[in-house]
FIKOLVEX-101589 format. One record per residue (C-alpha): residue number from 1; residue in three letters; chain; z, x, y. Coordinates in pm, whole numbers, plus 32768, in hexadecimal, padded with zeros to 4 digits. Example, Ala and Ser with C-alpha at 12.3 -4.5 7.8 and 13.67 -1.06 7.14 Angstrom:
! FIKOLVEX-101589
REC   pos   code   unit     c3     c1     c2
REC     1    ALA      A   830C   84CE   7E3E
REC     2    SER      A   82CA   8557   7F96
This chain:
! FIKOLVEX-101589
REC   pos   code   unit     c3     c1     c2
REC     1    MET      A   DAAC   5BB9   A557
REC     2    SER      A   DA8C   5A97   A462
REC     3    THR      A   DAB3   5AC9   A2ED
REC     4    THR      A   D9DC   5A1B   A1EA
REC     5    LYS      A   DA66   59E1   A08D
REC     6    SER      A   D9A1   5988   9F57
REC     7    PHE      A   DA47   5893   9E6C
REC     8    HIS      A   D9D9   58BC   9D02
REC     9    LEU      A   D9DF   579D   9C09
REC    10    PRO      A   DB26   57BB   9B47
REC    11    ASP      A   DB56   5770   99D9
REC    12    LEU      A   DB9D   55FD   99EB
REC    13    GLY      A   DC98   561A   98D1
REC    14    GLU      A   DBB0   55BB   97B3
REC    15    GLY      A   DB23   570C   9747
REC    16    LEU      A   D9BA   56AB   979A
REC    17    PRO      A   D8C0   57A1   982C
REC    18    ASP      A   D839   56C0   9940
REC    19    ALA      A   D855   5575   99F9
REC    20    THR      A   D765   548C   9AAD
REC    21    VAL      A   D77F   5430   9C1E
REC    22    VAL      A   D7AC   52B7   9C35
REC    23    GLU      A   D7EE   528D   9DA9
REC    24    TRP      A   D842   5367   9ED2
REC    25    PHE      A   D94B   52D7   9FBA
REC    26    VAL      A   D8DD   53C6   A0CF
REC    27    LYS      A   D796   5452   A152
REC    28    GLU      A   D739   5598   A1FA
REC    29    GLY      A   D7CF   55A4   A357
REC    30    ASP      A   D8F5   54BD   A305
REC    31    VAL      A   DA5B   552C   A337
REC    32    VAL      A   DB2C   550E   A1FD
REC    33    LYS      A   DCA6   5529   A1EB
REC    34    LEU      A   DD7E   55DA   A0EC
REC    35    ASP      A   DD9D   5514   9FA4
REC    36    ALA      A   DCB1   5402   A01D
REC    37    PRO      A   DBB9   5384   9F16
REC    38    LEU      A   DA8D   546A   9F1B
REC    39    VAL      A   D9A7   5407   9DFC
REC    40    SER      A   D9A3   5330   9CC4
REC    41    MET      A   D93C   53F2   9B8C
REC    42    GLU      A   D8E4   5363   9A37
REC    43    THR      A   D939   5421   98FC
REC    44    ALA      A   D8FC   53B4   9798
REC    45    LYS      A   DA48   52FC   9797
REC    46    ALA      A   DA9E   5282   98F2
REC    47    VAL      A   DA40   5265   9A60
REC    48    VAL      A   DB22   534A   9B29
REC    49    GLU      A   DB51   5351   9CA2
REC    50    VAL      A   DB73   54B8   9D17
REC    51    PRO      A   DC49   54EC   9E52
REC    52    SER      A   DBFC   55EA   9F5F
REC    53    PRO      A   DCC5   572F   9F4D
REC    54    PHE      A   DC85   5777   A0C0
REC    55    SER      A   DC76   56D1   A215
REC    56    GLY      A   DB3F   570D   A2E0
REC    57    LYS      A   D9CD   56C4   A312
REC    58    VAL      A   D8EB   5698   A1E7
REC    59    VAL      A   D7DE   57A2   A209
REC    60    ARG      A   D71D   5775   A0C5
REC    61    LEU      A   D71D   5693   9F95
REC    62    HIS      A   D6A9   574B   9E5B
REC    63    GLY      A   D607   5622   9DB2
REC    64    LYS      A   D5B1   54B7   9DE8
REC    65    ALA      A   D60A   537A   9D2C
REC    66    GLY      A   D58F   539C   9BC7
REC    67    ASP      A   D58D   551A   9BBD
REC    68    VAL      A   D643   55D2   9AA5
REC    69    ILE      A   D733   56DE   9B24
REC    70    ASP      A   D7B6   57EE   9A3B
REC    71    THR      A   D92C   5824   9A2E
REC    72    GLY      A   D977   594A   9B12
REC    73    ALA      A   D839   591F   9BE0
REC    74    ALA      A   D843   58E8   9D5A
REC    75    LEU      A   D87C   577B   9DB1
REC    76    VAL      A   D8A5   5776   9F2C
REC    77    ASP      A   D8C9   5868   A051
REC    78    ILE      A   D9CF   580D   A157
REC    79    GLU      A   DA02   58B2   A2AA
REC    80    LEU      A   DB7B   58BE   A2D6
REC    81    ASP      A   DC0A   5817   A40D
REC    82    PRO      A   DD45   58CC   A487
REC    83    LYS      A   DDAF   5794   A546
REC    84    LEU      A   DDC7   56C3   A40B
REC    85    PRO      A   DECE   56E4   A2F8
REC    86    GLN      A   DE82   57F1   A1FA
REC    87    ARG      A   DF35   5846   A0BA
REC    88    ALA      A   DFEE   598D   A0C6
REC    89    GLU      A   DF29   5A96   A007
REC    90    ALA      A   DE13   599E   9FC7
REC    91    GLU      A   DD73   5A7E   9EC3
REC    92    ALA      A   DE98   5A48   9DD3
REC    93    THR      A   DE7E   58CF   9DB8
REC    94    GLY      A   DE63   58BE   9C3E
REC    95    HIS      A   DCE6   58A9   9C47
REC    96    HIS      A   DC11   59B8   9BAA
REC    97    HIS      A   DB2C   5A02   9CCF
REC    98    ALA      A   DA7A   5B28   9C34
REC    99    PRO      A   D92D   5AF5   9B82
REC   100    LYS      A   D92A   5B00   9A06
REC   101    ALA      A   D8C8   5C6E   99F0
REC   102    ALA      A   D9EF   5CDB   9AC1
REC   103    ALA      A   DADF   5BE8   9A1F
REC   104    GLN      A   DA8F   5C6A   98C5
REC   105    LYS      A   DAFA   5DCA   9928
REC   106    THR      A   DC56   5D5F   998D
REC   107    ALA      A   DD7B   5D82   98A2
REC   108    PRO      A   DDCA   5C4B   97D5
REC   109    ALA      A   DED7   5B6A   9864
REC   110    SER      A   DF99   5A48   97DC
REC   111    GLY      A   DEBA   5947   987D
REC   112    ALA      A   DDD6   5842   97EA
REC   113    GLY      A   DD86   588C   9681
REC   114    ALA      A   DEA9   597A   964D
REC   115    ALA      A   DFEB   5934   9595
REC   116    ALA      A   E0F7   58A6   9679
REC   117    PRO      A   E233   5974   96AE
REC   118    ASP      A   E382   58FC   9631
REC   119    ASP      A   E3E8   57E1   9719
REC   120    GLU      A   E519   5765   9660
REC   121    GLY      A   E5FD   569A   973E
REC   122    ARG      A   E500   566B   9854
REC   123    VAL      A   E4CA   550A   98DA
REC   124    ILE      A   E35C   54E2   9939
REC   125    ALA      A   E361   539D   99FC
REC   126    SER      A   E406   5249   9A19
REC   127    ASP      A   E390   5102   9AAF
REC   128    GLU      A   E4EB   50D5   9B3D
REC   129    GLY      A   E50A   5238   9BC2
REC   130    GLY      A   E629   531D   9B64
REC   131    GLU      A   E685   5488   9B33
REC   132    ILE      A   E57E   557C   9ABD
REC   133    ARG      A   E60B   5697   99EF
REC   134    GLY      A   E532   57CD   9A00
REC   135    ARG      A   E51C   5912   9943
REC   136    ASP      A   E5A7   5A58   99B5
REC   137    PRO      A   E4C8   5AC5   9ADD
REC   138    SER      A   E4A1   5C1C   9A3E
REC   139    ARG      A   E3EE   5B74   991B
REC   140    ARG      A   E2FC   5AA9   99EF
REC   141    SER      A   E193   5AC1   9977
REC   142    ASP      A   E045   5A87   9A1D
REC   143    ALA      A   E014   5925   9A98
REC   144    GLY      A   DECC   5913   99DB
REC   145    THR      A   DD94   5858   9A3E
REC   146    VAL      A   DDD0   5704   9AD8
REC   147    VAL      A   DD1E   5615   9BBF
REC   148    GLY      A   DDD6   561B   9D0A
REC   149    ALA      A   DEE6   5704   9D80
REC   150    MET      A   E00F   5777   9CB4
REC   151    GLU      A   E11D   584A   9D56
REC   152    SER      A   E20E   591C   9C88
REC   153    SER      A   E36C   58C9   9CF8
REC   154    ASP      A   E4C1   5861   9C79
REC   155    HIS      A   E4D6   574B   9D7C
REC   156    VAL      A   E461   55E6   9D4D
REC   157    VAL      A   E329   55B8   9E23
REC   158    SER      A   E2A8   545B   9E77
REC   159    GLU      A   E147   5405   9E0D
REC   160    GLN      A   E049   53E8   9F24
REC   161    ALA      A   DFD8   5281   9F54
REC   162    PHE      A   DE6D   5254   9FB7
REC   163    ALA      A   DD86   512D   9FE0
REC   164    VAL      A   DC85   50ED   9ED2
REC   165    GLY      A   DBC4   4FA8   9ED8
REC   166    GLY      A   DC90   4F52   A00E
REC   167    VAL      A   DDEC   4F5C   9F73
REC   168    LYS      A   DEE5   506D   9FC6
REC   169    ALA      A   DFB0   50CD   9E91
REC   170    VAL      A   E015   51F9   9DC3
REC   171    PRO      A   DF6F   5232   9C6F
REC   172    ALA      A   E0A4   51BC   9BB0
REC   173    VAL      A   E093   506B   9C5D
REC   174    ARG      A   DF21   5049   9C11
REC   175    ALA      A   DF62   5099   9AA2
REC   176    LEU      A   E076   4F92   9A90
REC   177    ALA      A   DF93   4E91   9B35
REC   178    ARG      A   DE84   4ED0   9A30
REC   179    LYS      A   DF85   4EB1   9919
REC   180    LEU      A   E00D   4D66   999E
REC   181    GLY      A   DEB9   4CD9   9A00
REC   182    VAL      A   DF0E   4CC7   9B71
REC   183    ASP      A   DE01   4CCC   9C80
REC   184    LEU      A   DE89   4DB7   9D8B
REC   185    LEU      A   DDAE   4D11   9E92
REC   186    ARG      A   DE8C   4BDE   9E6E
REC   187    VAL      A   DFDE   4C8B   9E7C
REC   188    ALA      A   E09F   4C82   9FC4
REC   189    PRO      A   E117   4DE6   A00C
REC   190    SER      A   E282   4E21   A064
REC   191    GLY      A   E282   4F9C   A07A
REC   192    ALA      A   E279   506B   A1B6
REC   193    GLY      A   E120   507B   A250
REC   194    GLY      A   E09D   4F58   A182
REC   195    VAL      A   E0C7   5008   A031
REC   196    VAL      A   E0D6   4F2F   9EF9
REC   197    THR      A   E20C   4F8B   9E2D
REC   198    LEU      A   E264   4F6A   9CBE
REC   199    GLN      A   E34B   4E48   9D10
REC   200    ASP      A   E231   4D96   9DCA
REC   201    VAL      A   E159   4DA9   9C92
REC   202    LYS      A   E271   4D36   9BAB
REC   203    SER      A   E2C5   4C11   9C8E
REC   204    ALA      A   E158   4BA8   9CA4
REC   205    ALA      A   E138   4BBC   9B29
REC   206    ALA      A   E271   4AEB   9AF8
REC   207    ALA      A   E1FF   49E7   9BF5
REC   208    GLY      A   E09B   49DF   9B70
REC   209    THR      A   E00D   49E1   9CD1
REC   210    ALA      A   DF27   4B0D   9CAC
REC   211    LYS      A   DE84   4AEC   9B59
REC   212    MET      A   DD4E   4BBB   9B1A
REC   213    GLY      A   DC16   4AE6   9B12
REC   214    SER      A   DCA1   49BA   9BCE
REC   215    SER      A   DBCD   4907   9CD1
REC   216    PRO      A   DB5C   49D8   9DFA
REC   217    LEU      A   DC28   49E2   9F39
REC   218    PRO      A   DBB8   4922   A06E
REC   219    PRO      A   DAB6   49DA   A140
REC   220    GLY      A   DBBA   4A42   A240
REC   221    GLU      A   DC8F   4AE8   A138
REC   222    VAL      A   DB94   4BAA   A065
REC   223    GLY      A   DBB5   4D25   A06B
REC   224    ALA      A   DCC9   4E19   A0BD
REC   225    ARG      A   DE0A   4E0A   A185
REC   226    SER      A   DE38   4EDF   A2B8
REC   227    ALA      A   DEE1   502D   A288
REC   228    THR      A   E009   4FC0   A35B
REC   229    GLY      A   E047   4E83   A299
REC   230    GLU      A   E01A   4DAD   A3CD
REC   231    GLY      A   DF31   4C86   A3E2
REC   232    ARG      A   DF1F   4C3C   A26F
REC   233    GLY      A   DE1F   4B31   A2B7
REC   234    THR      A   DD2E   4C38   A33D
REC   235    ILE      A   DC85   4D23   A250
REC   236    GLN      A   DC15   4E87   A28E
REC   237    ARG      A   DBE2   4FC8   A1CF
REC   238    SER      A   DCE1   50DE   A1EA
REC   239    PRO      A   DC5F   51F0   A2D5
REC   240    SER      A   DC1E   52F0   A1C5
REC   241    ILE      A   DAD1   5340   A269
REC   242    ALA      A   DA5E   5348   A3CE
REC   243    PRO      A   DA84   51F1   A478
REC   244    SER      A   D925   520A   A507
REC   245    SER      A   D88E   5228   A3AB
REC   246    VAL      A   D93F   50E9   A33D
REC   247    ALA      A   D8EA   5025   A473
REC   248    ASN      A   D77C   507E   A45B
REC   249    THR      A   D75F   502C   A2E9
REC   250    PRO      A   D654   4F1E   A2C4
REC   251    PRO      A   D6A1   4DE6   A1FC
REC   252    SER      A   D64A   4DEE   A08B
REC   253    PRO      A   D540   4D07   9FFF
REC   254    GLY      A   D65B   4C18   9FA7
REC   255    GLY      A   D6C4   4C07   A112
REC   256    ARG      A   D806   4CD6   A100
REC   257    ARG      A   D842   4E1A   A1BA
REC   258    GLU      A   D8CC   4F54   A118
REC   259    SER      A   DA1F   4EFE   A1B1
REC   260    GLU      A   DA25   4DC5   A0D9
REC   261    ARG      A   D9BA   4E6D   9F97
REC   262    THR      A   DA8A   4E24   9E63
REC   263    ALA      A   DA85   4EB6   9D05
REC   264    LEU      A   DA7B   4D5A   9C6C
REC   265    SER      A   D972   4C52   9C4F
REC   266    VAL      A   D9B1   4AE5   9CA4
REC   267    SER      A   DA03   4AA8   9B35
REC   268    GLY      A   DB12   4BB1   9B47
REC   269    GLN      A   DA5B   4CAE   9A6C
REC   270    PRO      A   DA27   4E16   9ADC
REC   271    MET      A   D8D9   4E60   9B80
REC   272    ARG      A   D7D4   4F23   9ABF
REC   273    THR      A   D81A   5095   9AD8
REC   274    SER      A   D6B0   50FF   9AF3
REC   275    PRO      A   D649   5165   9C54
REC   276    PRO      A   D557   507D   9D09
REC   277    GLY      A   D3E6   50BA   9CD9
REC   278    THR      A   D40E   5181   9B98
REC   279    ALA      A   D36A   508B   9AA8
REC   280    GLU      A   D2A3   5149   99A6
REC   281    ALA      A   D12E   5150   99E4
REC   282    PHE      A   D047   5111   98BD
REC   283    GLY      A   CF43   5211   985A
REC   284    GLN      A   CFF3   5346   98E1
REC   285    PRO      A   D11B   541F   9876
REC   286    ASN      A   D273   53B1   98F0
REC   287    GLN      A   D3A1   5492   98E0
REC   288    VAL      A   D4A9   5414   97ED
REC   289    LYS      A   D5F9   53F0   9899
REC   290    GLY      A   D75F   5382   986A
REC   291    VAL      A   D7BB   52E3   971E
REC   292    ARG      A   D660   530B   9689
REC   293    ARG      A   D65F   547C   96E3
REC   294    ASN      A   D7A3   54B3   9627
REC   295    MET      A   D728   53DD   9505
REC   296    ALA      A   D5F7   54BF   94E6
REC   297    ARG      A   D6D3   55F5   94D4
REC   298    VAL      A   D7C3   555D   93D6
REC   299    MET      A   D6B2   54DC   92F1
REC   300    ALA      A   D5F5   5627   92F7
REC   301    ASP      A   D736   56E3   92A6
REC   302    ALA      A   D785   55F4   9187
REC   303    HIS      A   D624   5617   90FB
REC   304    ALA      A   D642   5793   9100
REC   305    LYS      A   D797   57A6   9057
REC   306    VAL      A   D7C7   5684   8F65
REC   307    VAL      A   D735   5665   8E07
REC   308    PRO      A   D714   54E8   8DFF
REC   309    THR      A   D6EE   540E   8CCD
REC   310    THR      A   D6DB   5291   8CDA
REC   311    ILE      A   D729   518F   8BD0
REC   312    CYS      A   D6FB   5017   8BF8
REC   313    ASP      A   D773   4ED7   8B57
REC   314    ASP      A   D7B0   4D65   8BA4
REC   315    ALA      A   D908   4CCF   8BD5
REC   316    ASP      A   D918   4B71   8B3C
REC   317    ILE      A   D9EC   4A95   8C22
REC   318    HIS      A   D9A9   494D   8B6D
REC   319    ALA      A   DB21   491F   8B31
REC   320    TRP      A   DB7C   492B   8CA3
REC   321    VAL      A   DC35   47FC   8D28
REC   322    PRO      A   DBE9   477D   8E88
REC   323    GLY      A   DC87   483F   8FA4
REC   324    ASN      A   DC42   49A3   8F32
REC   325    ASP      A   DBE8   4A95   904A
REC   326    ILE      A   DAD0   4B79   8FD1
REC   327    THR      A   DB2B   4CA2   90AD
REC   328    VAL      A   DC9B   4C87   9054
REC   329    ARG      A   DC4B   4C72   8EE1
REC   330    LEU      A   DB64   4DA0   8EF8
REC   331    ILE      A   DC75   4E6E   8F9E
REC   332    ARG      A   DD78   4DFB   8E9F
REC   333    ALA      A   DC8E   4E58   8D81
REC   334    LEU      A   DC4E   4FAB   8E23
REC   335    VAL      A   DDC5   4FEC   8E3A
REC   336    THR      A   DDF2   4F87   8CCF
REC   337    ALA      A   DCE1   5079   8C64
REC   338    CYS      A   DD79   5194   8D34
REC   339    LYS      A   DEC3   5167   8C7A
REC   340    ALA      A   DE14   515B   8B2A
REC   341    VAL      A   DD34   528A   8B6E
REC   342    PRO      A   DDCD   5361   8C84
REC   343    ALA      A   DCB4   5462   8C69
REC   344    LEU      A   DBD8   5391   8D50
REC   345    ASN      A   DCEA   5359   8E55
REC   346    ALA      A   DCE0   54C5   8EB7
REC   347    TRP      A   DC5F   55D3   8FA0
REC   348    PHE      A   DB95   56FB   8F29
REC   349    ASP      A   DB71   584B   8FD8
REC   350    GLY      A   DA2E   58E7   8F5B
REC   351    GLU      A   DA66   5A36   9007
REC   352    ASN      A   DBBE   5A74   8F72
REC   353    LEU      A   DB84   599E   8E3A
REC   354    THR      A   DCC2   58D5   8E69
REC   355    ARG      A   DD00   5765   8E26
REC   356    THR      A   DE09   5688   8EC8
REC   357    LEU      A   DE6E   5549   8E11
REC   358    HIS      A   DF08   5447   8EFC
REC   359    PRO      A   E032   536C   8E9C
REC   360    HIS      A   DFD0   526F   8FA9
REC   361    VAL      A   DE87   51BA   8FE5
REC   362    ASP      A   DDED   51C2   9141
REC   363    VAL      A   DC9F   510C   9135
REC   364    GLY      A   DB89   5168   9226
REC   365    ILE      A   DADD   5021   9282
REC   366    ALA      A   D972   504E   92EC
REC   367    VAL      A   D930   4F81   9428
REC   368    ASP      A   D7CC   4F5B   94A8
REC   369    THR      A   D794   4F47   9622
REC   370    GLU      A   D66A   4F5D   970A
REC   371    ASP      A   D6E4   50B5   9774
REC   372    GLY      A   D6F5   5138   9610
REC   373    LEU      A   D7DD   514B   94E5
REC   374    PHE      A   D958   5153   9505
REC   375    VAL      A   DA44   518B   93DF
REC   376    PRO      A   DBA8   5134   944B
REC   377    ALA      A   DCC5   5161   9356
REC   378    LEU      A   DD8A   5040   92C4
REC   379    ARG      A   DED3   50F1   928C
REC   380    ASN      A   DFB9   50BC   9161
REC   381    ALA      A   DEDD   4FB7   90BD
REC   382    ASP      A   DFA7   4FE6   8F7D
REC   383    VAL      A   E0DF   4F48   9016
REC   384    LEU      A   E03C   4E26   90D3
REC   385    ASP      A   E027   4CC5   904F
REC   386    ALA      A   DEF1   4BEC   907E
REC   387    ALA      A   DF5C   4B6E   91D5
REC   388    GLY      A   DFAF   4CCF   9246
REC   389    VAL      A   DE5C   4D51   91D6
REC   390    ARG      A   DDA1   4C3B   928B
REC   391    THR      A   DE6B   4C75   93CA
REC   392    ALA      A   DE2A   4DEB   93BC
REC   393    VAL      A   DCB3   4DBC   9380
REC   394    ASN      A   DC98   4CCA   94A6
REC   395    ARG      A   DD57   4DB9   9586
REC   396    ILE      A   DC87   4EEE   9540
REC   397    ARG      A   DB40   4E2F   955F
REC   398    GLU      A   DBAA   4DA5   96B0
REC   399    GLN      A   DC13   4EFF   9722
REC   400    VAL      A   DAC0   4F8B   96BD
REC   401    GLN      A   DA0B   4E72   9772
REC   402    ASN      A   DAD9   4EAE   98AC
REC   403    ARG      A   DAC0   502B   9888
REC   404    SER      A   DC3A   5039   98A3
REC   405    ILE      A   DC88   50CD   974D
REC   406    PRO      A   DD4D   5214   9762
REC   407    PRO      A   DC87   5346   96EF
REC   408    GLU      A   DD90   539B   95ED
REC   409    GLU      A   DD48   5250   953F
REC   410    LEU      A   DBE2   52BD   94FA
REC   411    LYS      A   DC44   53D1   940A
REC   412    GLY      A   DD34   5420   92F1
REC   413    TYR      A   DCCF   530B   91FF
REC   414    THR      A   DCDA   5359   908C
REC   415    ILE      A   DBB9   5280   900E
REC   416    SER      A   DAAE   51A7   90B2
REC   417    LEU      A   DA2B   5044   9091
REC   418    SER      A   D8E1   4FB9   9113
REC   419    ASN      A   D89E   4E45   9104
REC   420    PHE      A   D72D   4E51   9161
REC   421    GLY      A   D6EE   4D16   9096
REC   422    VAL      A   D752   4C3E   91BE
REC   423    PHE      A   D5F1   4C88   923A
REC   424    ALA      A   D511   4CBF   910A
REC   425    GLY      A   D4D8   4D9E   8FDF
REC   426    ARG      A   D561   4DBF   8E7E
REC   427    TYR      A   D596   4F2B   8E2C
REC   428    ALA      A   D5A5   5068   8EFD
REC   429    THR      A   D5EA   51DB   8EF1
REC   430    PRO      A   D6FD   51F0   8FF9
REC   431    ILE      A   D750   5344   908E
REC   432    VAL      A   D895   53F6   9037
REC   433    VAL      A   D91D   54A1   916F
REC   434    PRO      A   D9F4   55D4   9126
REC   435    PRO      A   DB0C   560A   90E6
REC   436    CYS      A   DB0A   54B9   9033
REC   437    VAL      A   DA75   54B0   8ED6
REC   438    ALA      A   DA14   5341   8EAC
REC   439    ILE      A   D98F   520C   8F5D
REC   440    VAL      A   D95E   50AA   8EDB
REC   441    ALA      A   D850   4FC5   8F67
REC   442    ALA      A   D83A   4E4D   8F2D
REC   443    GLY      A   D6E8   4D9F   8F38
REC   444    LYS      A   D68B   4C38   8F81
REC   445    LEU      A   D73D   4B33   8EAD
REC   446    ARG      A   D64D   4A71   8DD3
REC   447    HIS      A   D639   497C   8CB1
REC   448    ASP      A   D5C0   4A13   8B6D
REC   449    VAL      A   D56F   498B   8A14
REC   450    VAL      A   D658   4A12   8907
REC   451    ALA      A   D678   49D5   8792
REC   452    VAL      A   D7CD   494A   872A
REC   453    MET      A   D812   4905   85B9
REC   454    GLY      A   D6A2   48CA   8574
REC   455    ALA      A   D679   47E2   869E
REC   456    ILE      A   D5E3   481B   87F4
REC   457    GLN      A   D6BE   47FD   8929
REC   458    THR      A   D69B   4849   8A9A
REC   459    HIS      A   D7A9   492E   8B26
REC   460    ARG      A   D7EA   49BE   8C7D
REC   461    VAL      A   D7DC   4B3A   8C7B
REC   462    ILE      A   D80F   4C52   8D77
REC   463    PRO      A   D734   4D86   8D41
REC   464    LEU      A   D7FB   4EC8   8D66
REC   465    SER      A   D78E   5030   8D9A
REC   466    LEU      A   D878   5158   8D73
REC   467    THR      A   D810   52AE   8DF2
REC   468    PHE      A   D8EF   53D4   8D98
REC   469    ASP      A   D8E8   554B   8DD1
REC   470    HIS      A   D89E   55E1   8C7C
REC   471    ARG      A   D93D   5728   8CE8
REC   472    ALA      A   DA91   567C   8CEA
REC   473    CYS      A   DA6F   555C   8BF0
REC   474    THR      A   D9E5   5534   8A93
REC   475    GLY      A   D8F9   5420   8A2C
REC   476    GLY      A   DA07   5391   8949
REC   477    GLU      A   DB02   537C   8A67
REC   478    ALA      A   DA03   52CC   8B41
REC   479    ALA      A   D9AA   51D3   8A2F
REC   480    ARG      A   DB18   5182   89EB
REC   481    PHE      A   DB50   515B   8B62
REC   482    LEU      A   DA31   5062   8B7E
REC   483    LYS      A   DAAE   4FA1   8A4D
REC   484    ALA      A   DC07   4F7F   8AEC
REC   485    ILE      A   DB61   4EE4   8C1D
REC   486    LEU      A   DA97   4DF3   8B45
REC   487    ASP      A   DBCA   4D8A   8A7E
REC   488    ASP      A   DC96   4D3E   8BB7
REC   489    LEU      A   DB7A   4C79   8C58
REC   490    ALA      A   DB56   4BAB   8B19
REC   491    LEU      A   DCB3   4B17   8B4C
REC   492    SER      A   DCC7   49B8   8BD8
REC   493    ARG      A   DDA4   4A1D   8CFC
């Protein structure tokens, strides 16, 4: 008698209550193998490919592309196939399969959102491999909620390599390729079974033969390598789903079959993450999803908790010499003000009435995208020089554009900066997002007429708006903070 298992959407590691289906890699009736890519889900911070926890036939998909699935809700039903590989005790794979109601009744474990146990002396990972020193087995805690399988053991277990976008590689290799800007489709695999290894990626990066965004491969070489590594000139998708479903896939409007699908456009940029056919229709309600959905929650929460007050002024930059970078100067002035008035470089807990003053300055940089607002953190801005600040700003903006920024880099900043003036507008009432207590917004640079020693002159000025949480800061502290910014921006360089 066959057994059907329901796989519930796990917490994708970002503490969000739901995720949006971007694309199913299987359809009802297909056969999916253990750890093969099952579905691509979009959260407010990333697009995550969820692997299958079982091997068997897909009986039912609980949602189509564009649907919002709650964390803990049923995602897919799979009829287990005893002839295919199955994970021992498949229920204990590290996923939380139970619906929310059941999960909330379980005892708390040291998983996501809980304090980590003492791991002193434990080596987590190494690009070059090496010994992993574990804790005493008697102290082992719950594996927590993860995407994919996690087995509790004191032995080193190799990561499962699977084909995504046609390339067979373990997640660590894919992460290294993103870091080095290497296109895995262009890397010749040397591992067993056609697997791309860490050394393959490093060699390709050193040789510069597989740069992301370079010209497209010849028609005979576009797509994925075979799972065996043979015939590198031929391209085919790894058999993570039934061969018949791949063979019968009709060509896309662009002329390529599913087996030739790649995650990159011809220009080398990641494809849009929105599922096909989900363009918003005018004149009727459309469900808010992904980044905008999270933005709506965050803004509503901030509006309910913060007591905002905004003060404005103009920064006179008439003394600037050529070569000044506006963004870099704004960040430098913000750092200077944080040192002069630490009360605004702080976190405030309204429930417990506690305030945390930070000795460092991590600036949240507001980045506008078509998908919604991102606020990545520029870490340790107080110790970076001008070149370091510019490099960091370019990096985080590129990561946001490519949707490759780590989730942990979208939180933990101590103060925020919005440079909306690159588009239009003078002054604003920017939103303070707890636990931060202040945000500075810069409007559009303009020329203004000013009186100097009884004469009239034209100076360049930058309009500034400072919103602060009046629960945590006084009006005097905010005014002194803004003056420190104005004084630093008035310097010639």
